[in-house]
C-alpha positions in Angstrom: 61.4 73.8 94.3 63.3 72.0 91.5 65.4 73.3 88.7 64.4 72.2 85.2 67.2 71.1 83.0 64.9 70.3 80.1 66.5 70.8 76.8 70.1 70.8 78.2 72.6 68.8 76.2 74.7 67.9 79.2 73.7 66.0 82.3 72.5 67.9 85.3 75.5 66.9 87.4 78.0 68.4 84.9 76.0 71.7 84.7 75.7 72.0 88.5 79.4 71.2 89.0 80.5 73.8 86.5 78.3 76.5 87.8 79.2 75.7 91.4 82.9 75.7 90.6 82.7 79.1 88.8 80.7 80.7 91.6 82.6 79.2 94.5 86.2 79.7 93.3 85.9 82.7 91.0 87.9 81.2 88.1 87.6 82.6 84.6 85.5 80.9 82.0 88.6 79.9 80.0 90.2 78.4 83.1 87.0 76.6 83.9 86.9 75.3 80.3 90.3 73.8 80.8 89.3 72.3 84.2 86.3 70.6 82.7 88.4 69.3 79.8 90.7 67.7 82.3 87.6 65.9 83.7 86.6 64.7 80.2 83.9 67.3 79.4 84.5 69.2 76.2 82.9 72.7 76.6 83.2 76.1 75.1 83.6 79.1 77.5 80.4 80.7 76.0 78.4 77.6 77.1 79.7 78.1 80.6 78.7 81.7 80.5 75.1 80.8 79.4 74.9 78.2 82.2 76.0 80.7 84.9 73.5 83.3 83.6 70.7 80.8 83.4 71.2 78.6 86.4 73.0 80.7 89.1 69.8 82.6 90.1 67.7 79.4 90.1 70.3 77.6 92.3 70.3 80.6 94.8 66.4 80.6 94.9 66.3 76.9 95.5 68.9 77.2 98.3 66.9 80.1 99.9 63.7 78.0 99.7 65.3 75.1 101.6 67.0 77.3 104.2 65.2 77.3 107.5 65.5 80.0 110.1 67.6 79.1 113.1 65.0 80.3 115.6 61.8 82.2 115.6 63.0 84.9 118.0 66.3 86.7 118.4 67.3 88.5 121.5 70.2 90.8 122.0 72.4 90.1 125.0 73.8 92.9 127.2 77.4 92.0 126.6 
């Protein structure tokens, strides 16, 4: 399962980094805008909002698709 970035004006790495940073650390869009500006990427907070809405679900689906179960059976111990 791959995520399509067709039509995006920024590279895939920039988009994934911004979405990951927002979801992982829970910063505000305005703070994330400043963080990305420190890294040389000039963005608007509304763009970040659109990216999170568009790509966060797709990233979660791709992660679930790649996740493998630890074992086929699970047994409860008496302790």
